[in-house]
KOLMARDREN-446269 format. One line per field, with one value per atom (N, C-alpha, C): y, z, x; atom name. Coordinates in nm, 3 decimals. Atoms other than C-alpha are relative to their C-alpha. Layout:
# residues N
Y	[Y ...] $
Z	[Z ...] $
X	[X ...] $
at	[CA ...] $
This chain:
# residues 225
Y	[-0.086 -0.009 0.166 -0.113 0.331 0.117 -0.103 0.628 0.082 -0.081 0.801 -0.069 0.114 0.494 0.004 0.042 0.464 0.114 -0.097 0.809 0.034 0.009 0.812 -0.073 0.145 0.466 0.094 -0.056 0.667 0.102 -0.081 0.941 -0.024 0.058 0.726 -0.040 0.087 0.548 0.098 -0.075 0.812 0.053 -0.019 0.875 -0.128 0.133 0.511 -0.009 0.017 0.514 0.112 -0.095 0.841 -0.031 0.020 0.711 -0.103 0.107 0.407 0.021 -0.063 0.592 0.070 -0.093 0.842 -0.122 0.080 0.529 -0.047 0.095 0.363 0.109 -0.104 0.705 0.011 -0.044 0.743 -0.140 0.163 0.339 0.007 0.053 0.406 0.138 -0.086 0.745 -0.033 0.031 0.615 -0.122 0.127 0.303 0.061 -0.074 0.528 0.040 -0.071 0.719 -0.070 0.087 0.462 -0.075 0.061 0.291 0.091 -0.122 0.611 0.064 -0.081 0.766 -0.077 0.101 0.494 0.028 -0.015 0.480 0.152 -0.130 0.830 0.105 -0.125 1.035 0.036 -0.087 1.263 -0.043 -0.022 1.244 0.100 -0.120 1.554 -0.035 0.052 1.424 -0.104 0.088 1.123 0.024 -0.060 1.324 0.080 -0.072 1.555 -0.110 0.111 1.260 -0.091 0.050 1.109 0.077 -0.113 1.433 0.006 -0.039 1.457 0.071 -0.083 1.691 -0.062 0.081 1.569 -0.051 0.034 1.550 -0.125 0.159 1.284 -0.120 0.071 1.124 -0.072 0.047 1.087 -0.066 0.092 0.978 -0.149 0.132 0.696 -0.079 0.096 0.604 0.091 -0.064 0.761 0.020 0.037 0.647 -0.046 0.030 0.651 -0.200 0.158 0.277 -0.082 0.069 0.169 0.007 0.001 0.278 -0.079 0.118 0.086 -0.165 0.153 -0.247 -0.022 0.036 -0.193 -0.022 0.006 -0.158 -0.131 0.095 -0.400 -0.146 0.096 -0.667 -0.141 0.137 -0.896 0.001 0.008 -0.772 -0.105 0.084 -0.905 -0.139 0.139 -1.214 -0.092 0.092 -1.295 -0.059 0.038 -1.317 -0.082 0.111 -1.530 -0.139 0.123 -1.762 -0.048 0.020 -1.697 -0.117 0.082 -1.861 -0.115 0.139 -2.137 -0.084 0.070 -2.200 -0.031 0.020 -2.171 -0.117 0.075 -2.410 -0.174 0.090 -2.663 -0.044 0.021 -2.654 -0.135 0.113 -2.979 0.012 -0.053 -2.811 0.096 -0.135 -2.616 0.112 -0.097 -2.424 0.119 -0.089 -2.273 0.062 -0.073 -2.236 0.119 -0.155 -1.980 0.125 -0.137 -1.792 0.055 -0.052 -1.780 0.113 -0.129 -1.599 0.119 -0.113 -1.397 0.096 -0.111 -1.265 0.042 -0.048 -1.232 0.090 -0.098 -1.087 0.149 -0.107 -0.856 0.101 -0.059 -0.770 0.080 -0.050 -0.702 0.148 -0.057 -0.482 0.107 -0.125 -0.262 0.056 -0.053 -0.199 0.092 -0.063 -0.087 0.025 -0.063 0.120 -0.017 0.007 0.085 -0.135 0.157 -0.307 -0.006 0.033 -0.303 0.028 -0.101 -0.055 -0.104 0.095 -0.309 -0.134 0.151 -0.623 0.021 -0.028 -0.463 0.059 -0.108 -0.251 -0.031 0.039 -0.313 0.144 -0.127 0.079 0.006 -0.045 0.049 -0.159 0.156 -0.271 -0.006 0.045 -0.346 -0.144 0.154 -0.701 -0.094 0.079 -0.855 -0.020 -0.012 -0.738 -0.064 0.033 -0.816 -0.144 0.141 -1.190 -0.059 0.052 -1.212 0.024 -0.043 -1.029 -0.144 0.088 -1.280 -0.145 0.147 -1.598 -0.013 0.016 -1.485 -0.028 0.003 -1.472 -0.195 0.165 -1.876 -0.052 0.064 -1.954 0.012 -0.066 -1.776 -0.062 0.078 -1.966 -0.130 0.142 -2.294 0.012 0.021 -2.235 0.032 0.003 -2.122 -0.127 0.080 -2.410 -0.131 0.110 -2.644 -0.039 -0.011 -2.516 -0.042 0.003 -2.567 -0.169 0.139 -2.945 -0.066 0.073 -3.024 0.038 0.002 -2.891 0.129 -0.116 -2.608 0.165 -0.171 -2.296 -0.036 -0.023 -2.212 -0.062 0.019 -2.357 0.111 -0.080 -2.088 0.160 -0.121 -1.837 -0.003 -0.035 -1.716 0.067 -0.060 -1.612 0.132 -0.124 -1.290 0.074 -0.035 -1.250 -0.001 -0.056 -1.268 0.110 -0.116 -1.047 0.119 -0.130 -0.772 0.005 -0.027 -0.857 0.004 -0.052 -0.808 0.148 -0.127 -0.465 0.084 -0.087 -0.388 -0.015 0.009 -0.454 0.087 -0.080 -0.260 0.147 -0.120 0.004 0.063 -0.014 -0.051 0.033 -0.045 -0.028 0.174 -0.120 0.305 0.092 -0.103 0.491 -0.024 0.043 0.316 0.018 -0.007 0.353 0.070 -0.086 0.642 -0.018 0.036 0.505 -0.140 0.149 0.135 -0.063 0.040 0.036 -0.167 0.158 -0.351 -0.042 0.032 -0.341 -0.054 0.056 -0.473 -0.167 0.157 -0.842 -0.031 0.053 -0.819 -0.028 0.033 -0.804 -0.107 0.105 -1.048 -0.105 0.118 -1.293 0.004 -0.029 -1.173 -0.067 0.043 -1.268 -0.126 0.146 -1.580 -0.115 0.094 -1.726 -0.018 0.017 -1.626 -0.069 0.059 -1.809 -0.154 0.155 -2.146 -0.080 0.123 -2.438 -0.044 0.046 -2.532 0.141 -0.095 -2.250 -0.027 0.027 -2.452 0.101 -0.087 -2.228 0.099 -0.122 -1.862 0.033 -0.040 -1.766 0.109 -0.164 -1.541 0.093 -0.101 -1.213 0.065 -0.021 -1.075 0.170 -0.131 -0.702 0.056 -0.030 -0.543 0.101 -0.096 -0.357 0.157 -0.148 0.032 0.082 -0.078 0.251 0.118 -0.118 0.487 0.167 -0.114 0.789 -0.036 0.060 0.589 0.017 0.002 0.552 0.138 -0.160 0.948 0.026 -0.023 0.976 -0.071 0.071 0.744 0.079 -0.048 0.869 0.162 -0.123 1.232 0.010 0.042 1.105 0.059 -0.025 1.279 -0.086 0.089 1.046 -0.099 0.107 0.741 0.068 -0.066 0.819 -0.031 -0.004 0.934 0.042 -0.032 1.052 0.176] $
Z	[0.003 -0.007 0.015 0.013 -0.110 0.123 -0.135 0.178 -0.019 -0.018 0.033 0.010 -0.008 0.011 0.140 -0.170 0.391 0.048 -0.086 0.471 -0.041 0.030 0.294 0.092 -0.117 0.487 0.144 -0.088 0.791 0.047 0.002 0.728 0.022 -0.005 0.664 0.121 -0.128 0.987 0.075 -0.064 1.184 -0.053 0.086 0.942 0.006 0.019 0.944 0.166 -0.101 1.319 0.058 -0.022 1.348 -0.092 0.039 1.109 0.035 -0.079 1.295 0.117 -0.100 1.603 -0.001 0.031 1.450 -0.057 0.060 1.308 0.140 -0.140 1.648 0.083 -0.099 1.824 -0.078 0.106 1.527 0.051 -0.011 1.598 0.125 -0.155 1.996 0.014 -0.003 1.939 -0.073 0.046 1.729 0.070 -0.108 1.938 0.110 -0.116 2.214 -0.079 0.072 1.962 -0.032 0.089 1.786 0.119 -0.089 2.137 0.054 -0.041 2.286 -0.102 0.053 1.996 -0.116 0.132 1.713 -0.080 0.113 1.395 -0.103 0.065 1.262 0.074 -0.045 1.492 -0.111 0.115 1.267 -0.013 0.024 1.118 0.105 -0.092 1.300 0.170 -0.130 1.613 0.068 -0.022 1.578 0.002 0.022 1.487 0.122 -0.149 1.808 0.089 -0.090 2.033 -0.015 0.046 1.844 0.020 -0.017 1.896 -0.121 0.162 1.496 -0.052 0.094 1.239 -0.082 0.086 0.995 -0.132 0.099 0.721 0.009 -0.008 0.869 0.055 -0.022 0.971 -0.157 0.136 0.600 -0.082 0.076 0.522 0.005 -0.060 0.728 -0.008 0.040 0.683 -0.124 0.120 0.311 0.024 -0.057 0.428 0.094 -0.152 0.750 -0.010 0.051 0.578 0.050 -0.011 0.602 0.150 -0.167 0.973 0.076 -0.007 1.021 0.024 0.016 0.886 0.106 -0.090 1.053 0.146 -0.133 1.401 0.043 -0.043 1.379 -0.101 0.050 1.148 0.093 -0.061 1.420 0.120 -0.111 1.674 -0.067 0.064 1.431 -0.035 -0.002 1.366 0.101 -0.148 1.735 0.045 -0.025 1.763 -0.084 0.090 1.489 0.038 -0.037 1.672 0.151 -0.120 2.001 -0.037 0.021 1.830 -0.046 0.045 1.693 0.141 -0.134 2.048 0.071 -0.065 2.216 -0.069 0.041 1.955 0.029 -0.040 2.089 0.163 -0.134 2.448 0.030 -0.021 2.580 0.009 -0.026 2.699 -0.086 0.116 2.391 0.058 -0.032 2.620 0.072 -0.060 2.810 -0.122 0.116 2.496 -0.069 0.025 2.359 0.093 -0.084 2.676 0.040 0.007 2.686 -0.097 0.095 2.346 0.003 -0.008 2.428 0.087 -0.090 2.741 -0.055 0.039 2.599 -0.099 0.142 2.271 0.049 -0.030 2.406 0.097 -0.060 2.672 -0.095 0.090 2.408 -0.113 0.094 2.195 0.108 -0.098 2.543 -0.010 -0.059 2.598 -0.142 0.115 2.237 -0.128 0.076 2.024 -0.131 0.173 1.671 -0.001 0.055 1.711 0.011 0.015 1.797 -0.138 0.144 1.472 -0.101 0.098 1.257 0.006 -0.028 1.396 -0.086 0.045 1.310 -0.111 0.098 1.045 -0.114 0.113 0.695 -0.055 0.041 0.641 -0.003 0.008 0.738 -0.031 -0.012 0.682 -0.156 0.157 0.364 0.005 0.028 0.223 0.124 -0.103 0.508 0.107 -0.136 0.785 -0.040 0.027 0.582 -0.009 -0.006 0.553 0.081 -0.145 0.893 0.041 -0.008 0.968 -0.008 0.010 0.758 0.044 -0.065 0.918 0.140 -0.125 1.265 -0.015 0.006 1.144 0.007 -0.017 1.056 0.100 -0.151 1.364 0.101 -0.085 1.575 -0.034 0.044 1.381 0.077 -0.001 1.424 0.229 -0.140 1.834 0.056 -0.035 1.843 -0.024 0.044 1.663 0.084 -0.069 1.857 0.153 -0.146 2.205 -0.026 0.014 2.039 -0.032 0.001 1.941 0.122 -0.156 2.294 0.113 -0.084 2.423 0.104 -0.095 2.632 -0.056 0.016 2.425 -0.062 0.076 2.300 -0.125 0.156 1.972 -0.091 0.067 1.876 0.021 0.013 1.925 -0.110 0.109 1.625 0.021 -0.002 1.574 -0.003 -0.005 1.502 0.097 -0.147 1.815 0.109 -0.084 1.998 -0.038 0.068 1.778 0.068 -0.044 1.872 0.156 -0.155 2.244 0.036 -0.060 2.225 -0.039 0.037 2.063 0.114 -0.114 2.362 0.116 -0.140 2.613 -0.039 0.015 2.448 -0.005 0.002 2.449 0.096 -0.128 2.799 0.053 -0.051 2.854 -0.018 0.040 2.666 0.102 -0.090 2.894 0.172 -0.138 3.226 0.020 -0.018 3.173 0.106 -0.114 3.401 0.132 -0.103 3.671 0.045 -0.024 3.670 -0.136 0.187 3.343 0.044 0.005 3.480 -0.022 0.019 3.468 -0.089 0.115 3.136 0.031 -0.023 3.285 0.080 -0.080 3.503 -0.095 0.138 3.195 -0.090 0.088 3.009 0.074 -0.095 3.299 0.014 0.006 3.294 -0.122 0.105 2.931 -0.024 0.027 2.916 0.109 -0.064 3.181 -0.061 0.098 2.959 -0.125 0.105 2.695 0.013 -0.026 2.853 0.041 0.014 2.828 0.119 -0.091 3.147 0.124 -0.091 3.427 0.149 -0.148 3.741 0.105 -0.121 3.928 -0.041 0.050 3.859 0.000 -0.008 3.771 0.079 -0.140 4.074 -0.159 0.046 3.908 0.018 -0.054 3.872 0.044 -0.010 3.928 0.110 -0.129 4.197 -0.117 0.065 4.054 0.033 -0.051 4.019 0.070 -0.105 4.280 -0.054 0.090 4.216 -0.029 0.037 4.216 -0.140 0.109 3.963 -0.124 0.098 3.771 -0.095 0.022 3.749 -0.080 0.057 3.658 -0.181 0.130 3.370 -0.101 0.091 3.239 -0.044 0.019 3.250 -0.131 0.118 2.985 -0.133 0.108 2.658 -0.121 0.127 2.440 0.043 -0.066 2.522 -0.008 -0.051 2.665 -0.139 0.126 2.405 -0.118 0.141 2.144 0.016] $
X	[0.093 0.002 0.082 -0.123 0.147 0.006 -0.019 0.196 -0.149 0.093 -0.067 -0.128 0.131 -0.332 -0.023 -0.025 -0.219 -0.059 0.047 -0.303 -0.162 0.144 -0.642 -0.099 0.059 -0.751 -0.023 -0.017 -0.634 -0.114 0.105 -0.844 -0.138 0.137 -1.162 -0.030 0.024 -1.143 -0.111 0.084 -1.299 -0.128 0.111 -1.576 -0.097 0.087 -1.666 -0.052 0.048 -1.672 -0.113 0.113 -1.867 -0.146 0.137 -2.140 -0.045 0.045 -2.174 -0.060 0.025 -2.189 -0.151 0.153 -2.469 -0.134 0.128 -2.671 -0.009 0.057 -2.652 -0.095 0.114 -2.795 -0.114 0.131 -3.045 -0.080 0.087 -3.168 -0.099 0.060 -3.193 -0.110 0.102 -3.375 -0.158 0.077 -3.592 -0.131 0.097 -3.693 -0.049 0.065 -3.774 -0.117 0.137 -3.997 -0.102 0.091 -4.148 -0.071 0.063 -4.252 -0.075 0.108 -4.391 -0.114 0.071 -4.544 -0.089 0.066 -4.594 0.062 -0.106 -4.473 -0.026 -0.039 -4.577 0.075 -0.040 -4.387 0.108 -0.108 -4.143 0.139 -0.134 -3.819 0.065 -0.084 -3.706 -0.005 0.000 -3.826 0.104 -0.055 -3.653 0.170 -0.148 -3.338 0.053 0.030 -3.409 0.066 -0.022 -3.386 0.123 -0.126 -3.074 0.108 -0.081 -2.896 0.076 -0.058 -2.805 -0.061 0.024 -2.852 -0.134 0.116 -3.168 0.094 -0.082 -2.918 0.064 -0.055 -2.710 -0.108 0.085 -3.033 -0.040 0.004 -3.087 0.058 -0.128 -2.755 0.013 0.040 -2.793 -0.136 0.106 -3.134 -0.119 0.119 -3.293 -0.116 0.187 -3.676 0.012 0.051 -3.857 0.017 0.022 -3.930 0.105 -0.120 -3.575 0.031 -0.018 -3.535 -0.074 0.047 -3.829 0.014 -0.061 -3.715 0.114 -0.104 -3.416 -0.016 0.034 -3.550 -0.107 0.044 -3.810 -0.052 -0.021 -3.761 0.005 0.010 -3.626 -0.095 0.146 -3.900 -0.138 0.076 -4.139 0.025 -0.002 -3.976 0.017 0.003 -3.946 -0.129 0.144 -4.337 -0.041 0.057 -4.353 0.058 -0.029 -4.118 -0.043 0.045 -4.292 -0.110 0.100 -4.607 0.050 -0.052 -4.397 0.004 -0.059 -4.272 -0.131 0.116 -4.615 -0.089 0.092 -4.772 0.080 -0.074 -4.505 -0.024 0.027 -4.646 -0.091 0.104 -4.785 -0.150 0.123 -5.078 -0.078 0.056 -5.270 -0.050 0.038 -5.474 0.107 -0.132 -5.129 0.062 -0.059 -4.985 -0.070 0.113 -5.250 -0.031 0.001 -5.271 0.127 -0.126 -4.885 0.024 -0.046 -4.874 -0.086 0.075 -5.132 0.033 -0.087 -4.972 0.124 -0.144 -4.629 -0.019 0.006 -4.745 -0.072 0.088 -4.978 0.129 -0.077 -4.692 0.103 -0.064 -4.488 -0.043 0.080 -4.716 -0.025 0.004 -4.808 0.118 -0.131 -4.433 0.045 -0.101 -4.374 -0.141 0.146 -4.664 0.026 -0.011 -4.487 0.005 0.031 -4.470 -0.149 0.170 -4.843 -0.026 0.100 -4.938 0.104 -0.056 -4.681 -0.066 0.089 -4.866 -0.148 0.162 -5.239 0.003 -0.010 -5.133 0.072 -0.080 -5.015 0.033 -0.043 -4.948 0.158 -0.170 -4.588 0.079 -0.057 -4.311 0.017 -0.026 -4.117 -0.015 0.024 -4.119 0.009 -0.047 -3.902 -0.098 0.122 -4.149 -0.153 0.112 -4.424 -0.032 -0.009 -4.329 -0.008 0.014 -4.279 -0.135 0.146 -4.616 -0.087 0.069 -4.777 0.009 0.002 -4.658 -0.054 0.064 -4.784 -0.166 0.140 -5.167 -0.052 -0.005 -5.151 -0.002 -0.018 -4.971 -0.123 0.106 -5.222 -0.083 0.116 -5.498 0.027 -0.024 -5.320 -0.011 0.023 -5.294 -0.157 0.166 -5.667 -0.051 0.065 -5.776 0.061 -0.033 -5.570 -0.008 0.044 -5.694 -0.140 0.144 -6.053 -0.007 -0.008 -5.964 0.032 -0.034 -5.827 -0.128 0.117 -6.182 0.029 -0.006 -6.054 -0.015 0.026 -6.125 -0.147 0.156 -6.531 0.041 -0.008 -6.590 -0.046 0.070 -6.784 0.144 -0.094 -6.459 0.086 -0.077 -6.279 0.131 -0.129 -5.922 -0.011 0.019 -6.026 -0.070 0.034 -6.208 0.144 -0.094 -5.892 0.132 -0.059 -5.712 -0.056 0.072 -5.956 0.046 -0.015 -5.908 0.151 -0.157 -5.530 -0.015 0.035 -5.631 -0.079 0.077 -5.856 0.085 -0.131 -5.557 0.075 -0.091 -5.368 -0.024 0.072 -5.617 0.000 -0.021 -5.646 0.132 -0.146 -5.271 0.021 -0.023 -5.270 -0.079 0.049 -5.502 0.039 -0.032 -5.399 0.150 -0.150 -5.030 0.074 -0.075 -4.969 -0.060 0.092 -5.201 -0.005 -0.008 -5.184 0.062 -0.077 -4.940 -0.033 -0.032 -4.982 -0.186 0.143 -5.396 -0.037 0.074 -5.453 0.017 -0.013 -5.325 -0.127 0.147 -5.652 -0.111 0.105 -5.879 0.056 -0.028 -5.688 -0.026 0.005 -5.717 -0.176 0.155 -6.129 -0.019 0.010 -6.119 0.004 -0.063 -5.942 -0.125 0.088 -6.192 -0.167 0.125 -6.515 0.019 -0.017 -6.327 0.010 0.012 -6.269 -0.096 0.100 -6.494 -0.025 -0.018 -6.408 0.024 -0.020 -6.487 -0.064 0.056 -6.541 0.025 -0.046 -6.322 0.040 -0.056 -6.242 0.174 -0.122 -5.885 0.049 -0.020 -5.723 0.072 -0.017 -5.707 0.158 -0.177 -5.289 -0.018 0.041 -5.408 -0.119 0.128 -5.607 -0.094 0.146 -5.968 0.100 -0.037 -5.843 -0.111 0.100 -5.994 -0.052 0.105 -6.268 0.122 -0.097 -5.975 0.068 -0.081 -5.777 -0.087 0.097 -6.078 -0.030 -0.014 -6.125 0.104 -0.158 -5.786 0.004 -0.019 -5.788 -0.131 0.105 -6.147 0.019 -0.020 -6.016 0.092 -0.077 -5.762 -0.057 0.033 -5.832 0.033 -0.080 -5.601 0.094 -0.097 -5.406 0.145 -0.175 -5.025 0.082 -0.073 -4.801 -0.014 0.076 -5.051 0.019] $
at	[N CA C N CA C N CA C N CA C N CA C N CA C N CA C N CA C N CA C N CA C N CA C N CA C N CA C N CA C N CA C N CA C N CA C N CA C N CA C N CA C N CA C N CA C N CA C N CA C N CA C N CA C N CA C N CA C N CA C N CA C N CA C N CA C N CA C N CA C N CA C N CA C N CA C N CA C N CA C N CA C N CA C N CA C N CA C N CA C N CA C N CA C N CA C N CA C N CA C N CA C N CA C N CA C N CA C N CA C N CA C N CA C N CA C N CA C N CA C N CA C N CA C N CA C N CA C N CA C N CA C N CA C N CA C N CA C N CA C N CA C N CA C N CA C N CA C N CA C N CA C N CA C N CA C N CA C N CA C N CA C N CA C N CA C N CA C N CA C N CA C N CA C N CA C N CA C N CA C N CA C N CA C N CA C N CA C N CA C N CA C N CA C N CA C N CA C N CA C N CA C N CA C N CA C N CA C N CA C N CA C N CA C N CA C N CA C N CA C N CA C N CA C N CA C N CA C N CA C N CA C N CA C N CA C N CA C N CA C N CA C N CA C N CA C N CA C N CA C N CA C N CA C N CA C N CA C N CA C N CA C N CA C N CA C N CA C N CA C N CA C N CA C N CA C N CA C N CA C N CA C N CA C N CA C N CA C N CA C N CA C N CA C N CA C N CA C N CA C N CA C N CA C N CA C N CA C N CA C N CA C N CA C N CA C N CA C N CA C N CA C N CA C N CA C N CA C N CA C N CA C N CA C N CA C N CA C N CA C N CA C N CA C N CA C N CA C N CA C N CA C N CA C N CA C N CA C N CA C N CA C N CA C N CA C N CA C N CA C N CA C N CA C N CA C N CA C N CA C N CA C N CA C N CA C N CA C N CA C N CA C N CA C N CA C N CA C N CA C N CA C N CA C N CA C N CA C N CA C N CA C N CA C N CA C N CA C N CA C N CA C N CA C N CA C N CA C N CA C N CA C N CA C N CA C N CA C N CA C N CA C N CA C N CA C N CA C N CA C N CA C] $
């Protein structure tokens, strides 16, 4: 290597390190912004959180969809893997319950993930492919629990998808008051879905006190919007 080439290579190294550092900061800022506000958060807001200029943002991620793919491809894939794992559970009912509990918890913690799961407005081909995997796996969980006689036969997979949406809505409105209260309502719903309801399941979260309900009802819109 010539002396000139050596100098050029050495000069390039800080740029590569800076570029990687900026990329990491953008991903961290975007992860927090998407989790709190959803996928409609502006690129200006992401750049502000990351502490970079908007020009730097677009050099690293020319479109917001590329940023969404970089952040969420793995997370959507892991939801599909969770469904596959729950399908291998020895008890079909517990497999279904485990998926509902864990998948809802992930979506409650990350509004962007919830929006990607339930909407096709965002997500390029690789995210769409993983999202398309989740639906059939979820239906298989439902049908397996019904074949075992554990889940009401008149329940459709779409019913349970809407249950998840309801639970995330509860979490949105109660986040600042009782952030785990959605688990109480999951337990109530699950008892209504079971064919064997001889003994009610213990509720994992206390009922909201009247004062807490008042605070929740005074919220004009979900937290983070």
